[in-house]
N, C-alpha and C positions, 0 to 999 in steps of 0.2 A: 420158294415163293419167287414171282418174277419181279425185277426190280421198280420201286415206285417213286424213286427219285431220277430223273433225267439228269441233273446237273448238283454235283456236290463242289463248292467253291471252297477251296482251302488257302486261308490267307496267312502268312507268317510275319508277326508284327514286331518291330523293335524301335521303341522312343520316336514314332511318328503318328502320334495321336490325331493330328489335325489332318494328315493325309488320310489315314484311315477312316475318319469319319466321312470324308467326302467321297473316298472309294465305295464304303458302304451304302451310302445314299445313290450313286449311281449305278450301284450293283441291283438294289431293289427295283430300278425303273426297266433293267435290262432282263431280270429274272421275272417280269410281271406277266403270270398265265403260264409259267413253266414249273411243273413240279421239282422243287429244288431246295436246296439247305446251305448255309454258310456257316463254315467252321473258321474260327481266328483262334490260332496258337499264338500266345504272347512268349517272347522269349526274355522274360524278366525284365521287361521295361522300367525305366526309373522316372518316366515322366507322367505317370499315371495314366496312362491309354486305356487300361480297361475301366477304370473308376469314371474315365470322362465319357466312353464309348457306350458301356453297358446299358444305361439306364435310357439311352436313345434307341436302342435296336434290342428288344426282349427276344425277338425271334431268333437272334444270332446266337450260336453256340461258341462261348468263349472259353478258351482252356488257358489257364495260369500255370506257366513254368517257374520252377524255383532257381533256375540258371538259364544262361544263354547256351543254348543246345548248337547252335549253328544254323544255316538255312536248311541244309539237308535233312538233319536229324528231327527238327520240328515239324517240317514238311511231311515227313514219313508218319510222325503222329496222327497228324491231321489226315493222310491217306487211308490209314488203317480204320481211323473211324469213319471216313466216307465208305469204304468197302463194306464195312460191317453194316452201313445204313442202306446197303442195296444200289449206290448210285450208277447209271449206266456210263457218264463220264464224270471226270474229275478235272476239274480245273485249278491249277496252280498259278496263283495270282499275288503279285506284289501288292503291298497296301497302297504304294504311292503312284497309283494308276487310277484314271478316271473311264469309266466302260461305255461306250455307245449304247444307245437303245437296241440297236440292230445286232450287237454283236453276238449276243448268245444264241439268237436263232440262226444267224448265218453260220455261226460254228456247227450246231446241230443238223443243219440242212447240209452242210458239205460232208460231214462225218458219216451220215446216214448215205449219201449217195457214193462215197469212197470207203467201203468196208476193208480195203487193204491199206488205209491209212490208221496209224495207231495212235499219233501225236500229232499235233498241229498247233499252229501259232498264228496271230495276225498281225496287222502292220502296227509299229510301235511309231508314236511321236514325240519329240520334245515339246516343251512347254511353250516355246515359239511356231511350233507346227511344223518344225523340220523332220525329217526321216531319222529314224534311230538304227543305226547300222546294225546292231546286235541282234535285231528281230530275224535275221535270216544270215546264216554263217554257215562256212565248211567246216570240216573237222582240222584240229591244227596237227596235222601229220607232219613228219620231220621237215619237209619241205617249206610247207604253209607256217609251219613256226617260226622257220629261218626266215622268211620273208618278213613275217609281222614283228618278228622281235629286231631285226636289223632294219626296218624301215623301208623296205624295197614295196612294200603293199602302198604306203603312202605316196612314194615317188612314182608309181605306175598304177593308180586305182583303176583304170578300165581295162588291164591286163588279164585275161583268163589265167596266164602264167604265175604272174605276180600275187594277184590279188584273190587267192582261194580263199584265205579265211573270212573276210568280211563279205566276199562276193559282190564286191562293187561293181563288177563287170556285166551284172545282170539288172534287169530292170525291177523297180520296186513296186511297179503297177502292173503285175502278171502274177498269176498264182500258179505254184509249180512244186515239185518235190524239192527238198533241200536236206542238207545234213543235219542241221541244226536250227532250232528256234530258240529266243531267249526265255530265261527262267521266270522272268517277269510275268510270262503269259504263256501258258503250256495246257493245251485242251487234251487230255489222255483218256481213251478207250479204258473201260474198265477190264476187258480182258487183257490188254497190254499192261496195264499197271500190275495185275494178279501175276503175270509172267515175269516182269523184270524187277518187281518187290523195291520199287522207289528208288530214291536217290542213293547214291554210294557215300555214305558217313565218313570217308576218308577226307571228302571235300568239306571243308568248314565252309567257305564262301567263295563263290566264283568256280567255275569248271564242273559243277556237278551237272549243270544243263546238258553241257555237251556230253558228258558222260551217259548220262540218261538217254538223250536221242541215240546216242552210238548203239547202246545196248538194244533199244528199240528195233534200230535196222538190224543189228545182229540176230535178233529174234524172228525176223521175218516180215515184220511191218515197216511202211513208209512213214515219213515225216514230211509234214507239208507246209508252205509258207501260204497264207491267204491274205490277199491284198484287199478284197472287196469290203472288210470292216476294219475299222482304225480305232485305236484307243491313246489316251495320252499317258505318258510315263515320264514322271518326274525323277528321273536316272539317279540312283545313289543317295537316297535321303538316309536310309538306314545307317549306311556306310559313314556318311559326312556326321552323324550324331553318336558314333562310336569311337573308340581309340584303336579302330582296324587301320593297319597300314594298307591301302587300296591297292596301291602299286603292288606291292611285295606279294599280297595275298594272289593278285591275280596271276602273275606270272610263276608263282609257286604252283598253281591249280595246274597251269600250262605242263608244267614238269611233270606233275602227278599223272596227268592225263596220257601225256607222251609216253611215259614210261610203262603205264599201265596197259596201252592199246598198241603202240606202235613200234617202240625200241625198247630192246634189253642191252643195247650196244653201251657199256660204261664210257667210250670214247665221246659217242653223239652225246649222250647226257652232260658230259661234262662242257663239251663245246656249247650245248644250249645254255647251260647254266652261266658259262663265262658271258654268253650274249645277253642274258637275262640280266646279269649284273650290271653290263654296261648301260642296259637299256632302263633298268630301274634307277641308275644313276642320274641319267637323262631326264627321265620322268620326274625325279623327285626335285633336281634343280629347275626345271620348268614350272611344276605345281608348286615349290614353296620357294620361288624365286624372291619372295620377300624375305624369308629367312636366310636365305642363302646371301643376299645382298646384305642384310643386317651383320652376318658373321664376317664377311669381306669388309665393312666399314669398321667393325670392332678391331680386326687384325690389322688395318692400316692406323687405327688411333693408337692401339698397343706399340706398333713399332715406330711412330711418330714421337708417342711418349718417351720411347727408349733413347732415340735420336737427342731430343731436347734434354733430358736427364744426362745425357753424355755431354751435350754441350754445355751444360750449367756445371758441370764436374770439373771438365778439363778445358774448357773455352774453344773446344775443335768437337766437330760432328762425329768422328770416328777415332776415339780415343783409345779404345782397346787394341792389343796387339793383333799384327796381321792374322794370325791363327785362330783369333776369335772369332772372325767373319767367314761365312755368314752363320756359322754355328749358334752363336749368342742369339741372333734373332729368330731363327728356326725353333731354339728350345723355349725362348721366352714366350714365342706366338703358341707354341704347342702347349705348354702348360697353363697358361692363362686362358686360352680359348677352351680348353679341354676342362678346366674346373667351372669356367661360367656354364658350359655345355652340360657339365655334371649336375648343376644346381636347376638344370630345368629351362635354361634359356635357350632361345632358337629353336623351341617346339611348334609346330604347326598348330598346335591347340591352343597357345596360350600368347598373350599379346606381349609385346618386350617390357621389360621390367626393371626397372633402376635397382630395386631391391635384390634381385637374384644376381644381376651383373657386379653389385657391389659384393654380395657374398661369395661369387666365384672369384672374384680379384683378391678378396681377403684370403681365401683357400689357397690360391695360387702364390701368393705373397709368403705364407709358410712353406711352401714346396719348394720355390726359388731359394728361400733363406738357407734351407739345409743341403742344398746342391753341392754347394761348393765344400763342403765338408768332406766330399766324394770325390769333387773335381777340384783340386786345388789348384792347378793352373788357371780356372775361371774364377777364381776369389779376388774380384778386382776391387769393388767398393760397394757397401752395404746402402750409402748414400744414394747410389745409382739406383739401386733396387726400389728404396723409398719413393724418391720422386718418379721412378716409372710407374709405379703403381698407382701413385696418387694422381698423377697425370691422365693415366688410363681410367680410373674413376670420373676424373671429371670431364673427359672427351666422351668417353660411352655413355654417361648421363645426359650430356648435351645432345648428342646423336637421338636419344630416345625423346627426350622433350621436343627437339626439333621435328620428329617423326609426328609425335602427338598434334603439334601445332599445326603443321603442314595440312594432317589428315582434317583438322577441326575447318580450317581455310577451305580446303579444297571441297568439303562436304557443304560448307556454308555458301559456296560461291556455285555449285553445282545446281542442276534443277531436274527434275523428274517428270517428265510430261506424260500426264494420265488421262485416259478418256473411260467412260463409263459406258459399257453396252447393255441396253434395256432402259426403260422409262416406269418405274414403278415404286412402290413404297421403298424398297430395298435401296433403291437409288437414291432416294429423298434421304434416308436415315444415314445413309453413307456420307453423302455431301455436308449433312448437318454436322457429322463428326469430324470431317476435315477440313472444313471451312472456317477461317477464322470469323470473329464477331462482327469486323467491319467488312465482310464481303470477300471475294475471289481475291482482289487485287492486294489482301493483307493476308493472304493465306501463307503460312511458313509450314511445311511438313516435317519438321524434325520430330517425328514421330517414330522414325524407324523405316519408314516405307523405301523398300529398297536400298538398305544401307544408309539411310537418315540423309538422303539427297534432299534439297527443298523441292517441293513438289508443287506443279502447276496442273490444275484440272482443266484440260483444254476443252472439254465440252462432253454432250452425252450423244451417242449413237443409237439411232431409233432402230427397233426390229420390228416397227409396223411393216405389213405387206402392202405397200403402194406401188404406184406406176411412176415413181420418181425418175425423172431423166438425170442423165450425167451432171450436168450443168446445175440443176436444183438440189441435187444431192448434198451439196457443199455447202448450202445457205443455212442461215440460223433459223429460218422461218419455220413456225409452227403450223401454218395452215393446212398442211397437209396430214396432221396427225388426228386421230379419233378424238371425240368430244372428252371421254375419259381420261384418255392420254395428255390432253389438252391441259386439263384441270390440273393435274398431276405437276405437269411441267410448269404451270403458272405459280406453283408454291416454290419451285427452285429458283424463281427469279433470274439472277444474273448468271445462270449456268446455261450457255447455249446448246441448241443441238445442231451438230456440225455436219450430220448426214445420215444416210440410211446404210445398213450393214451390208446392202447388196454393193456398196463402194467401199469397202474395208480397207482394203489394199491401198487404194487411192487415198484415203483419209487418215492412213498412217502414215504414207509419205508426205503428203501437203502438210499436215500438222506436227510432223516429227514427233510421233507418238512412241512413248517407250513401253507403256504398260497398258494394259486394257484389263479392265474388273468387269466381268460378267455378272449382271445383277440378274438378267433375264431369266427367269425359271421355267418359261414354258417353251421356249426355243428347244427342240431336241438336241441331245446331246450329240447327235451324229451330225446334224446340221452346224452346231459350234465347231465340231472337229474338221467339216468340211471347210468352213472359211479359215480356220486356223492352217489348214494346208494350202490354202490359196496365198495367203498373207505370208507364208514360209518362201515364197519364191520371189520374194524382195531380197535386195543385197543384204548380208549379213549385218552390215552396220546400220541397216534401216529398219530391221526386223523389231516386232514388239512382243513382249512377254505376256501370255494370258494368265490371268487367275480369276478365281471365283469367289464371289462377294460371301459365300458361306464360310470359307476359310479364313477370311480377313482379321478376324479377332486376334488369332494366332498368328498370322504373318506379320501385322504391325507390331506385336510383343517380339517375336522372334528377331525381327531386323533391329530394334533397339538392342536386344541383348547380343547381337553379332557384332556389333559396333565395337563392343568392349571385350570381346574374346575373339573374334574372327570364326567362331562357330557357336551352335547351340549345344551345350554339353549335356550330358546326363546328369541328374540330379544324384548326388550320392552322400554328401554330409554338408552342414551348415557350419561356415567358418565362424560365424558370429557367436555360435554354441560352444566354441573352444576358449578356454580363459585367456590363451595369449593374445587372441584377436578383441576379446572383450576389453582385455587391459589397454592395448593400442588404441581402440576406439574411445574409451573413455577418457584416457590420457590427451588423445589429439582433440577431444570435443573440449575439455578443461583448458588447455593451452590455448586453443582457439579462439573461445569463448572471452577470455581474460584478455586478448589482444583485440579484440572487436570493441569490448567494453572500456579500454584504455587507449593504446595507439590508434587503432581503428575507428573510435567512435565518432570523429568527423566525418568519415566516408560513410559512416552507417546512417548518419543525420541526412548526407547529400542524396543518397540513392534510396533511402526508405520512404514508402509513402504515409505510415505511420511510425512515426519514431518512437513514441510511448510503447506501442504494442511490440515492436522490435526488440526494445529493452527488455520488457516483460519475458519475451520469448527466449531471449538470452539467458536471463535467471532461472528460467525453466530446463535450460540445457545444464547450466551450473548444480542444479537440485537433483539433475538425473532422470527427469520425467520426459526430456525430450533430447535429440540429438541433433547437430547441426546439419549432418547430413544422414538420413535416414529413410524410413518407410513413408509411403504415401497414405494418410489414414483414409479407412475403408470400414465400414461397418462390417462388411462380409469378410474381413480377416480372419483368418484362424486363429485360434488361440495359442497354436504352436508359434505361428508367426511372431504374434505379438509378445509372446514371452521371451522371445529370442532378440528382436530388433526394436527400437523405439522409434516412435513418429519422427520426421526429420523436418527441420526449417526449408530445407531443399532436399533434392534428392534425384535419383535416377528417373523416376516417374514424373517428378516435379519439371525438369528440365524438357521433358518431351512432351509436352502439351497435354496434361492427363485429361483435360476437359472433353479431348476427343478421342479418349481410349475407353475401351469398354471396361466393365469390372473386372471380368477374366483376365484381360491383357495386363492390367495394372496388378491383380494378385501375381501373375507370372513373374513381373518385372520386380516386386518386392520380393518374391522366393528368390529369384537370381541374386539379388542384392545380397541378403544374408548369408545366401550359401557361397559366394564368391569374394565376400567382403576383404579388402585390404585398405591400406594408408594410400596405395597408389591408385586404386579405384576412386576413392574419394577425390584426388587431384585430379583426374580424369573428368569427374562428373564438374568439379569446380570450374576447370577447363572448359568444359562444353557449355557451362553457364555464361562464362565470360565472353566466348566467342560465338554465342548464339546469335544467329541473324536476325536483326531487328529491323523492323519497317515501321515507317512513319505512320 
């Protein structure tokens, strides 16, 4: 039988439920009128992706995997289903994308007119509208790999000789044959896919798209980059929410590809691996400069502690014999920092922790105490060692407390300037949630928007098709709007209309807008992408990030959680379900409440609005009915969460304006708290409460 499905879209999802949902919504619009199907293969997500998305999209085929098979293997399962269903074309699509309404028809038309093209890709844009280099690339030949790994491509981006990998010497606004396109969007002809048999499963993530394109060309088809349609790609979301070392996986994939297709020379591969090792180190230091800086600060603190201890011991700074220097500093640094590293500190997936650094220093104390038994000539003084570790504990703790306080102060003094694109009920609802009761002047957006910056709503950008000239585009007047829009606008009161979308780039510059939330659901996605591309022509420091209102509940909760971890981790277990954490929690509640009811009672009297109610609440904590810091009460809380955590007098959701958060966002925050509970997290929440920016 001839194929009855024109396009089968295969999406591999991993812990990006918010992006998956908005991707599926955009796909529905793009596939309207085209015989098609959507297959979502879930790589054992732990964020409830399918439970969240399935009820919304009954026509989508969801496949649940019991383990993370990697990008290639999971896509191959979807490809097999698509071929069995008779699809003429298969689209391999990432879930962190937004598709234009014209994308599918454009791709179908191009492939129909070019039967020699077996695989094609379109223009990919970042969230700020800038061009994504990975959407058209050259193969990592030995020379291209060398120029990429050793940075020659970055130094000479317009050189055909040095920029072969990312092809930056070619125009992004032309359609042409290319070596490879990005795995985020690969439009594949059925006959081609049947011939090459999908992705090579030796690649776990990265490189498999290059390998697939290479095998397409070897099989006799062409690969094309099509510039006439664009999509938005929020690059790297699945990787960011996993424990995958992105830098290492990327360069290891390059080694696999080069060994497979271009070189069997052990000498060249050794040379390439050496370059990759250096490149990985540089990339790691650049990407994780916070962790590297913290390690350096701890190293200085530990060595300063050793110097101070020596001074107190013999009243001189360098009291050890000459042969002990610099060996003693090197040995102490390696043992202490190695022990702290071994307990999980300096991880890019966790915030700095006093508890972890204390544990690491205690381990190093026992190691350093035993070393003199093996190296008798270095058995100087146990008192120096005790003082060194003691001072190190104090100094490293002070570093972490200082970093936390600095972060709170910087966030409280920073501002995020936001505009809303569109005038409708969604705009009204969003502003009502974001706006303080006393109006715009009292708004404090410590709800996590873009890492908990204070947010100012600069105004609304109209999408009405008017004959506004440039001078009137920047006025707050509403006379040019339709009656229906005017009625909606009047209910927004103090929020001005700052201009029309036709002048978006000028509005971004004039009002210094950092983020634009798109509430307009009528404007075609292709038009949204066009204005994003236009706005991307601004200098890098002046560009705005675009978001869609539909995803905003998850964005708000995600930004709150990022503030405490640096990332949005996958849910694996609940700390508060473990007895040791429950014991620490109960003990801290008991001790803290006794302190507040005795020594701290005068302070409670001064700061509480209802002193009697506050005292009663403290007695509820003593009886184990509530917690000093805990969950925000919700009728919708699951029985599981309620059985693990207690309602708190304050908590993570409490200090981030819960009246402006949706129920789903609060549930996410509550779940995060019981999953990642620690005594230090409670300290951070209290610090946030103390430094929360107050407005008169």
